[in-house]
C-alpha positions as CSV (number, residue, x, y, z in Angstrom):
1,M,136.5,66.5,80.5
2,S,135.6,69.4,78.3
3,V,132.3,68.0,77.9
4,N,131.5,67.0,80.9
5,W,132.2,70.5,82.0
6,R,130.1,72.7,79.2
7,V,127.2,70.5,80.7
8,A,127.4,71.7,84.2
9,V,128.5,75.6,82.9
10,Y,125.0,75.1,81.2
11,T,123.4,73.4,84.1
12,V,125.0,75.8,86.4
13,T,123.4,78.8,84.0
14,S,120.4,76.7,82.8
15,F,119.6,77.1,86.9
16,L,120.6,80.4,87.5
17,V,118.2,81.7,84.4
18,V,115.5,79.7,85.6
19,T,115.4,81.0,89.0
20,L,117.0,84.7,89.8
21,P,113.7,86.2,88.6
22,A,112.1,84.8,91.5
23,F,114.6,85.9,93.4
24,A,114.2,89.4,92.2
25,Q,110.5,89.2,92.8
26,P,109.7,92.2,96.1
27,S,108.1,89.9,98.6
28,A,104.8,91.8,100.7
29,S,106.6,93.0,103.6
30,T,109.0,94.8,101.7
31,A,106.3,96.2,98.7
32,P,105.6,99.4,100.8
33,L,102.3,100.6,102.6
34,A,99.8,101.1,100.6
35,D,98.1,105.1,100.8
36,Q,94.5,105.7,102.0
37,S,93.2,106.7,99.2
38,S,94.3,102.3,98.2
39,R,92.9,101.4,100.7
40,S,89.4,102.4,100.2
41,S,88.8,101.3,97.8
42,Q,89.6,97.6,98.9
43,I,86.6,98.8,100.8
44,S,83.5,96.6,100.0
45,V,80.4,99.0,100.2
46,A,79.0,97.7,102.7
47,D,81.9,98.0,104.4
48,Q,81.9,102.0,104.1
49,Q,78.1,102.3,104.8
50,L,79.1,100.7,108.1
51,I,81.8,103.6,108.2
52,R,79.5,106.7,107.8
53,K,77.1,104.8,110.1
54,L,78.9,104.8,113.0
55,E,81.0,108.0,112.6
56,E,77.7,109.6,112.6
57,A,77.2,108.6,115.9
58,G,80.0,109.9,117.0
59,Y,82.8,106.8,116.2
60,T,86.5,107.7,115.0
61,Q,88.8,105.3,114.2
62,V,86.2,102.6,112.4
63,R,89.5,100.0,112.4
64,E,89.0,95.4,111.9
65,I,85.9,95.2,109.9
66,K,85.3,91.9,109.6
67,S,82.6,89.1,108.9
68,T,80.9,86.9,112.2
69,A,78.7,84.5,113.1
70,E,77.1,87.9,114.9
71,G,77.3,89.9,112.3
72,I,79.8,93.0,110.5
73,A,82.4,93.5,113.8
74,A,84.5,96.6,114.0
75,K,86.5,98.1,116.4
76,A,86.1,101.9,117.0
77,T,87.3,104.5,119.5
78,K,84.5,106.8,121.6
79,D,84.5,109.6,124.0
80,G,88.3,107.9,123.5
81,K,87.5,105.4,124.7
82,E,88.3,102.1,122.4
83,V,85.4,100.1,121.6
84,S,83.7,96.2,119.7
85,L,80.9,96.8,117.9
86,V,78.6,94.4,116.2
87,A,76.2,95.3,113.3
88,D,73.2,93.4,111.7
89,S,72.1,92.6,109.3
90,S,69.6,95.3,108.9
91,G,72.7,98.0,109.9
92,K,71.6,98.3,113.7
93,F,75.3,98.1,115.3
94,R,75.4,97.6,119.1
95,E,78.4,97.5,121.6
96,R,80.0,94.6,122.8
């Protein structure tokens, strides 16, 4: 009987040693939010150029930049209103 008890203890211990470290890893939802400086480092150079060009044209809060069939789409604020924009491959942009 003592052999079965030892096997059970070994099995449970092995299971805990293997699985507990996985549970200790922080999930994406509990990780702290990235600050502005790390977020800007994740933006591509082309996106940074587009943001700068839009800001020079009077747009603020440029966000949600993504590639679409039309070009690079983004949302921004101008004159207090939220607008959707699309920029073509030459860098020209227009409101949608």
